[in-house]
N, C-alpha and C positions, 0 to 999 in steps of 0.2 A: 856899374849898372845903374841906369836911371830908374827912379821910383815914380810910378804912375799915380797920378791923383785924379780924382773926379770931383767936379763941382757939385754934381747932383748924385749922391750915392744911390745905389739900387734900393728898391723898397724893402728887400729882405734884410737889409742892414739897419733898418729903423730901430731905434732904442725904445724900450718900454719902461718908463720911469713911473714909479708909484710914490705919490706924496704920503709921507708918514710923519706924524708928530714926533719930534725928537725925544720928548719926555716919555711918551708911551714906548718908543723903541728901547730907550735906555732902561726903563723899568722892566720890560719883558726880558731883555737880555740879561740884566743883573739877577733877576729871579731865577732864570734858567741856569745861570752860572752858579748861583748859591746852592740850588738843588743838586747840581752836579758835584760840587765840593762836599756837601753834606753826605750824600748817599753813595758816592762813588770813590771818595778819597779819604776823608778825615775822620769819620765817626765809625767805630766798630759795631758789628752786630752783637747784640746781647747774647745770642745763642752760642756762637763759637769764639767770641771775643776778638775777632780779626777784622782788620780793614780789608777792602777789596784787594789791594796790592799784596798784602800778606797772604790772603787766602789763595790768590792766583799763583803766588810763588810756591807755596806748599803743594798745591794741586799739580803744578807743572813738574816739580821734583818727583812727585809720586808717579806721574805719567812717564817720566824719564827713568823710573825705577832706581832712583838714587837712594837706596836704603842705607840704614846705619851700618850694616855689615858689608857694604860694597865700597869700592874705592871712591875717593874724592874726584870731582871734576872742576874745571875752571869756573869761577863765579860768572865770568863773562858769558859762558855758554847758557847758564841758567837765566841770566838777565836777558839775553837775546831771545830765548824761547818765550819768556813771559811777555816781553815787549811785542814780539811779532805775532803771537797768537792771541793774547788776552788783554794786555794792559798798554795801550798806545799813549803813554804819558811821559816818555823819556826814560833813558837808562839810569840817570842819576837818582831819580825817585825810587826806582825798583831796587837799585843796589843799596841805597840808604836803608830801605826796609829790610833787605836781606841781612845787612850788617847788624841791625838791631836784634834780629832773631838769633844771632850768634852770640852776642856779648853777654857774659854771665853777670856783669854789673848792671845791665839794663833789664834783663829778664830773670825772674825768679826760677823759671824752668826753661832754659833755652830750647828752641825747637829746631835749630839748624846747627850742625857740627861743622865748624870752620877749621881750615888749615892754612896758616899764614898770618899775616899782620892784619888783624881786624880792629886795630886801634886800642885806645885806653880811655879812661874817663876824661882825659885832657887832650888826647891826640886823635886825629882822624885816621881811618884805615888806609891801607894801601889800595891802589887801583884794582879794579875787578880782574884785570888780566894777570895780576900777581897772586891772587888768593884762590883758594879752592874750597868747596863745600859739598855737603851731602845732608840728607835728613837725619835728625836725631831720632832716637827711639820714641821720644814723646811726640814728635811730629807724626810718626806712623800711627800713634793712637788717635791723633786728630783726624787723619784721613782714612782710617780703617773702615771697611764696609761701604766704601763709596760705590762699588760695583754691585751692590745688593739693593738698589732702589731705595736707599735710606733717606735721600734728600732730593729736592727738585733741581733740575738743570735748566739753564737758560742759554740763549744765543750770545755769542761774544760780540764785540763791537762791529764786526762786519758780517755777522750772520753765517759765517762759514763753519764755525765750531761751536761746541757746547761747553759750558763751564758750570760748576756747582754754585748755586745761590748761597749755600752755607755748607760748612763741613760737618760731618757727624759728631766730631768733638767728644771723644770719650773722656776727656779731662776738662774741668771747668776753667778754661783758659782766661776768661775775662777777669776773674778774681785772682787767679794764681799769678798771672803775668801783668795784670793791670793794663792800662792804655793811656795814651795821651795824643791829642790832636787838636788843631785849630781849624775850624770851618768858618763859614761866613755867618756872623751873628751868633755863633755859639762855639763852645769848646768843650773838650772832655779831658779829665784827668782822674784816673783811677789808680789807687795804690796796689802794689802786688801783695799777695797773701800766701800763707803756708798751705801747701797742697793737702797735707794730712788733716789740718784743722778744717779746711773747706769741705773735704770729703766727709768728715765726721758730722759736720752741720747738715750736709745734704742727706746723709743716711738718717739723721735724726728727723729731718723734715719728711722723708719718705715714710717713716714709722709713725710720726706725729704731725700730720698736715696742719693742725691747728696751732702749732708752736708759735709764740710771739718773738719779737726781737730780742728780748732778754734771754729767752731760751737759746736762741741761735748764738748770742754772744758768749755763752758759756763755752762754746766750741771755737768761736772766732773772736778772741778778745781784742784783736787789733791787727793792723797790717804786719807783714813780715817782709822787710825790704831786702833786696839782693845783697846790698853792701853791709847789712847788719846794723850796728849802731844802736841808739836808744830812741824811743818815742816818749817824750815827756808831756804829760797831761792827756788824760783819756776822755775828757768831756767833749773835745772836738771830734773824736772818733765816734762817740755815741751819736752826736748830731749828724755826722756824715752817714752813718749806717741807717739812721731813722729817716732822713730827708733826701739823701744824695748829695748834700752840700755841707761842707765843714772844713776844718783845718786842724792840723796838729803840728807840734814842733818836733823836729828831728835833731838829735844831738850826737856828736862824734863820741866814740869810745876812746877814752884816754886814761892813762894811769901815770902816777908819779913814781919814779924810781931813780936810783943812782946811775947816771950815765957815765960818770967818771968817779974815781975813788973819793973825790972831794966836792963833787958838784951833782946836784939833782937836776932832773929834767922831766919834761912831759912827753910821753911816748904815745902817739896817736896811732891806733891800729885799725880803726873803722871810721869812715866818714859818712855823713848823711847821704841819702839817695840822690844821685845826679850831681854830686859834688866831687871834683877830682882834687888830688893833692896840690897840683900846680895852682889851682884857684886859691887854695888856702895859703900857700906860700906867698903868692903875689899880694894877697890882702895883708898878711903879716908884715911884709917888707914895706908896704906903703904906710902902714900905721907906725912902724918903727922910725921911718924917715920923717914922718910928720910929728914925731915925738908924742904920739897919742898912746903909745904902748911902751912901757918901760920894763926892764928886767930880763930881756932876752939877750944872751951872749952869743948864741949860734943856732943855726937852723939847718938840719940835714934831712934829705929825703933818701932813705935807705930802702925804698920799695923795690922788690923784685918779684919774679914770677913764682919763686919757690916759697918765700916767707910771707908774701902778700904785702899789704900796706904797712909801712913802718916810717912814720914821720917823727923825728926826734927834735924837740925844742929844748935847748939847754938854758937853764935858769941861772942868772947871776947870783953870787953869794950874797946873803942878806935879804933876798926876795922870797916871800912865801909862795911856793908853787901853787897852792890851792887858790890863792887870790888871783894869780896870773891866769890860771886855767879858767876861772870865772870871767875874766876880762876877754879871753879868747872866745869863749862861748858868746859873749855879748857883742863883740865887735867884728868877728870874722864869720865866714860861712861854716865854721865848725858847729854852729847851731843855726838852723834855718827852718822855714815853715813849708808844709806841703798842703796845698789847697785842693780838696776833693771836690770834683764836679762830675758826678757819675752820669754822664750823658751817653746813651747808646741807642741803637736802632732796635725797636720792637715792632714787629709786623710792618716794617718799612717806614716807621715814623720815629723821629728822635724823641726820647723821653729821658727824664731824670729819674733814676732808680735808686731806691734804698737797698740795703743789703738783702733784706728778705725778698724784695722783688727780683733782684738779680738771680738769687738762688732759685726762685720759682720759675723764672723764664728758662733757665738752663735745664731744670728738671723736666719741664714740659717738652723741651726739645729732645731730651734723651728718651722720654717715654715714646715720643713719636718715632724717633730713629729705631728703637728696639722693636716697636710694633711693626713698622714697615719692613725691617730686616727679617723679622719672624715670618711675616706674610710672604716675602720673597722666597725665603728658604723653604717654607711649606709648599709653595708652588713648585719649586725645583724638585723637592722630595716626592711630591705627588705625581709629577710628570715622569720621574724616574721609576716610581713604583708601577705606574701604568705600563711602561715599556717592559719592565721585568716580569710582570704578570703575563703579558703577551708572549714573552720569550719562554716562560715556563710552559705555557700551553703548547708552543711549538716543539719544545724539547721532548714532551711526552710522546709526540707522534712525529719524530724527526724524519723517519723514513718517508712517511706520507707527505710531509712538507717538502722534502727534496724532490720527490716524484712529481708533486703538484707544480713546483716551480719549473722543473725541467720540461714538463709537458705543456707549458704555457707558451703562447706565441710571442708575447712581449711582456715588459714589466707591468704595464697597466692591467693586462689580463691576469698576471700572477697576483697582483695586489687584490683585484676584485675576487678571485677565487679563494685567496687566503681569508678575506673578510667574510665571505659567505660560508665557507666550509668550517672555519674554526671560530666564527663569531668574534672576530677581532675588529678593533678600530683601525682607521686609516693610518694613524701614527704608529700603532703596533705593527701593522703589516709592512710599512716602510722601514721600520727598525729591523725587522727580520730580513727583509730583502737586502738591506745595506750590509748585513753580516756576510763575511766570507764563509765558505764551507768549513775551512779550518777552525774559524772562531766558533762556529756552531757546535762542532764536535768537542771542543775543549770546555764548553760550558757545562758545569756540573749542576745537577738539579739541587743538590744539598746547598751548594754555594749560592745559587739563585734564591732558594727559599730563605737562607740565612740573611741575604741582603734584603729581601722583601720584609722580613721580620724587623730588621734594623730600621728600615724606612718607615714602617708603620709606627714603631716606637718613637722615631723622630717626629713624625707628623702628630702623634698624640701629645708629645711635649710642647710642640709649637702651638697646637690647638689650645693647650692650657694657658700659654702665655697670651694668646690672642683673645681667649674667652674669659679669663679671670684677671681683673685689674690687680688683685693682690699678688698674683704670681708675676705679672709684669713688673710691678714695683720691686719685688724681690730680686728679679734678674738685674734691674738697673742698680740696686743697692750692692749686690755682689760684684758687679763689674766695677763700680766705683771703688770698692774695697781692694780689688786687684790692682787698680791704677795707683792707689795710695801706697800699697806695699811695693810696687815696682818703682815708682818715681818719688816717693815721699822722702823728705830730708828733715832733720831737726830744725827747730825755730832758730833764726839768726838774730832777730831784733828783740831787744829787751823792752818791755813795757813798764813805764813808771807813772804813777799817779801824778807826782809832781817832782820837781828837781830838788826839793828840800830847801833848807835855809841856806842862803848864800853866805860864804865866808867873807871876812874882812881881814885886812893886814894884821890885825892884832888877835885874831881868833885863836891861834894855837897857844899864845901866852895867856889868854883869858880862860882857857879850859882848865877847870880845877880837876884834881886827881880824885874825883868822886867815884863811889861804887857804881857799877853799871853791869848790864848783861850784854854779851855778844851773842848774836843770833845768826843761825844758818838756815835758810829756807829750802824747801824741796826743789825749787827751780834754780838753786845755786846762787842765791843772793845773800850778801852779808850786810848786817846793820847792827847798831848798838842802841840800847835804850838810854834815856837820859836820867834814869833813876835806878833804884835798887831792886825794882820788881821786873820779872822777865818780860812782861808785856805792858809795863806802865801800871795802870790802875788794876787792882785785883779783879779777877773774873772777866776781864776783857778778852774776847775771842777773835781769832783771825777769820775774816770772811773771804779771803782770797789768798791762795797759797797756804802752806803749812810750815811751821817751824820745826825742823827735824833735829836740831841740836842747839843747846844754849849753855854757856858757861859764865860764871861770875868773874868779873875782873874790875879794873879801874880804868878811867879814861886815858891815863898815860901808861897803862900797863901793856903787857904782851900776852898773847894766847897762841896756841898751836892749832894747826889744821891737819888732821890725820887723813891720809888718802889711801886708796885701794892698793897702792904699791908699798904700803907699810912704812911710809915716810911721814914724819911730822915737819911741817913748814911753819916758821915763825911769822906771826902777823902783829903789826903795831895797831893797837886799838884806836889810837888817835887818827889813823888813816881810814878807819871805817866810819862812814857817815852815821850820825845820830838820828834816830827817828824823831819826828815832831811829836809833841804831846798828844795829838789826836790820831796818830798812826795806829793801824790795826794789824799790819803785817809788813815785813820788809819789802815784799813785792809791790805794795801799794805806794809807799812814799819813802823816798830817800835811800833805798837799798842800792848796793853796788854789786855788779857781777864779780865772781871770784877771779875771772881771768884778767881783771883790771889790777888786781893786787898781787897775784902770783902767776908765774909762768910754769904751768904743769898740765900734763895731759891725763894724769890719773884721776879717777873719780873721787870727789870729796865725800867723806863719810861722817866725820864728827869733829866738833871743836873740843879741845882739851886745854886744861890749865897747865902752866909750866911750874906749878908749885910742887916741890919734891916731897912735901908732907902728904899724908893720906894714903889710902890703899892703892891709888894709881889707876891705870887704864886696863879694861878688859876688852879683848878683841878676838875675832874668829876669822878663819880663812875658808876659802872655797873648798879645800880638801879636808875640812873637819877638824882643823887644829885650833885650840884655844890658848890664850896666853894672858897673863897679868904682868904688867910692867910699870915701873915708875916713870913719870913723864920726863924727868931730868930737865936741866936748864943749861944747855950747852951754849957756847959762844958762837955757834954756827947758825946759818939761816935755815938749814934743814938737816935732819938726821933720821936714820932708820931705827924703828923700835921692834922689829922682828926680822929674823932671817927666814925668808920665804923659799920654799922649794921651787924647782923649775915648773912653770905653768900655773903656780898658785897665786892667789891674791887675797887681800883682806876684803871681807864682805860686810863687816859690821864692827863698830867700836863704840864704847861708852865709858864715861868717867864713873868710877866707883866712889861711894861716900862712906860706906861702913866696912866693906870687905865681906859682908854676909849676904849680899844680894843673891837673887836666884838668876843664874845664867840659863838661857834657853836658845836652842838652835832648831831651825826648820830646814829640811832637805828638799831637793827637787822631786823626790819620789814620795813626798807627803809623809815624812817621818818627823816627829817632834821629840826632843829630849830636853829636860831641864834638871839642873842640879845646883847645889850651893857653890858660890864663888870661893868659899873656903877650901873646896876640894882642889883648887888650882893654885899651885905654889908660885909665888912671884918670881920672875926671872929678870936678868939684866937685858939690856937692849940687844945684845948679840944672840940671845937665846932663840930657839926655833919653836918654843911652845910645847904643849903636850896634847895628846889625843883628846878631843872633845866628844866626838860622836863617831860611831862605826858606820861607814857608808857602804851601801850596796854598790855593785859594779855599775859604773856609769852615772851614779848619783853625785850630787854636789850640794853644798850648803848654800841656801838662797836667803836666809834671814837669821839675824842674831840680835839679842837684846838682853838687858839686865833689868830686873824689876825689884822694887822694894817691898811690895805687898802683893802676895799671890792672890789674895782674895779679890782685889780690885783690878788685877792685870788681865789683859786680853791678848788673843792671838789672831792675826789676820793672815789668811792664805789666799793668794790670787792665782788661779790655775789658767793655763792656756796652752797653745801649741809652741813647742820649743823652737821650731824653725821659722816662726813668724818674725817679720821685721819689728824691732822694738818701737813701741809707740803707735803701732797700727792695729793691735788687737785689744779689745776691751777685756775679754776673759770673764771669769766668774769669781766672786769673792765670798769668803766665809769668815765670820767673826765669832770667836768662841772664847769663853772665860778660860784662863790658864789653869784655874783650879780643877777643871774636869780631867786634866791629864795627870796621871801619877808621876811622881818624881822617880828617876832611875839613876843609877850610878854613872859617873863619867866614863866615857869611852864605850858605852853600850849603844844598842841600835835604836832606842827610842820607841815610840808608839805611833800608830797610824793617826793622822790628824785631819785628813780630808779625802773624800772620794771624788775621782776625776770624772767629768762628764764626757759625752761623745765629742770627739774633735780635740780633746785636751790630753796631753801626754805628760805634763809635769807641772810643778808649782814654779811659776816664774818670778814671784815676789812674795817674801815672807816678812812679817813684822811681829815683834813681841814688845809690849810696853805697858806702863801703868795707865789706868783710866780707859775711857772709851776712845777708840781711834778716830782720827780725821784723815782725809785723803785729798790729794789734788792731782790734776792732770798736767800734761806738759806745758800747757798754756798758763798754768797757775790757777785755773778755775777749780772750784770745789767739786769733788765727786762724792755722791752719797753712797755710803757703805750700807749693807744690809744689817738688820737687827741681829744682836748676838743670839746664838743658839747653843744649847748644851749638848748637842749631838757631836760626839767626838769624830765619828767617821761619816758625817753628813757631807753632801755635795754643796757647792757654792751657788750663789745667785748671780745671774748675768748683770754686768755693769753697763752703764750707759756710754762710757768712754774709757780709754786706757788710763790706768793710774800710774803716775810718776813716783809719788812718795806717800808714805803714811807716817803719822806722828801722833803723839799724845796731845791733848788740849794744852794751851799755854799754862794753865794752872798747875799741870803735872810736870812741867819742864824744870821746876825748881826742886831738886832733890833734897832730902834731909841734910842738915848741916853735920859734917863729920865731927864727932866729939873729940 
């Protein structure tokens, strides 16, 4: 076929060319592109902590009804729905965002439940056609109440559908899961945090709007990374929380142990955030090949899905493992930095936010959501009440209503006659006309009146929320508490003020066998002092964390750790880091988590000496049994010191110094009993102990201690709800001198020690010790206890946050020397 050409094209084909300066065009196009990247792709909203692609993914899954209790669907289906309806930016970007929402090493609280290969810290996921997904329960909390006019909706990219501009976000996602993204001219990088700690801070701000950053950091001492590990140096965290910019060092969790009968090794169980084992292995291999790292004989990656990360680095004979570990921290990604740049969108504008600002923005959003939800529900209830009241009028004269309808020519006439005869509104009349005769006869007047009363009560409650700001704030606070109880998990990352003094190749040989104290903190950290005083200089107090147990030893000696399973595990004092001279508590500088020294799941209770002289150890069990036993010094790494009954466990233990101390027990039903230790006959390790206290049905022992001076000893009882998730309820505390309680014989029922408040059903934590008590929370921050009271059966005082542990002041940790 020949192509026809024209020398003079028709006028309608004339081109219209507009001359534009290329610099102006490039500038305008670049600014438009930059705005698009910032607002539509890379920067999260400060209210729900989500980027647009993440928000659209969760919204689409909610629309598809992919709940956590429904079956999984192909990831490709979700990606296709998101791309076709809301996010026209390509399937790879959507799938990458979906994968991140699944990965537990990327998200502190994953929002999507995945099924299939979603990758690892080193490997990419399988293609979307091979994986399946559904919403996690936490995601449902993010999208809940979307259908109750809680947020504004806007048009999608082609104007055919509507999408939410922000999610209701019942959980503080921006802080809990963090965020990262690179836009044009700016970037964001926010570390994940612990949900329970963030909720505690939010509830404190609700009750105390004028709280400053230091008050907030009592609840949020630092990030809580999904992969655990340690954060070394807290100054950078303080800067990041104050200004939105800062950095901190992340360090792997490693312990030194015998990997073979004749060889020691370094076992790495946790790595810094966003660092995979393959990256560490590759770095170590390159350093060994370049001869920059000496002393490694083998390297094994024993990681699996059941035991988690397990990287074993075998050390050559003659090499000091501590020195090699310091080199690994220095030269490999086992220690790396996290730069905080807390940029997020506030009112549509990118802003750098400090911790307090992020919490305030989220709280303002929740106040708005709850207010709009309450207004919506009130409108629904009011409309329903209006219809029910009209139906009640019709039921009273049902025969006349039926006759009126039957005698009408059409629906319009029936409506008009109903309105005029019974003084109804048009909506009420239509509601009655829409009922069938059968439904009208089954309506009971009593049921309708009961429904009307319930609706009026609901409207009254909603009016209180809408009319009283204090009630509104209380609703938000209680909903946050429910979220923390449902999704909260214990802290994974250990916070250390500093890494302590670095070791050198000759450090173990230079350590003299001088007297020292081995300390166990309330958050499970071990440290030793460099002198004969329990906390260094006399009178020095811990300002962060509390020391719950201390025993005297030597730098080259050994001590035992007694756990709730009744087992003593041997610890080498030399492997426990020494506190610097300026340290105030093991949680601040140089402490080491217990899990790095021993592999045990039982709860640690107390440190004990392995010296067979002296009166030995006193311990008590959950079922009210007490026992005195000599420590022994066996050639094994661990051994049992009590034969426990089925379902029983040790709840408290202490070293005796004279054998004449006063032993005291507190039960869950608020009974206290104390008697002399001389009434308990010492037994061997295989003995099962003797009856200590007579328990009521369903009661159990929650506290045990031994005191040297009844006149200065105190009792602490913390009451709460027994079915609450540990670490989520603050409860109420009562401090009482032990001297106000009369001594009774062993194996008796004790005396009442505390009155429970409304909402409390038992004592959840009890403590008896010398001196005035100190307390700390799960994060290690101090918790102020109420002043002592002489009322034996008084009630407690509400606490600002949950208590993890209680202890005597450091000066009281040094018991009298056994004669």
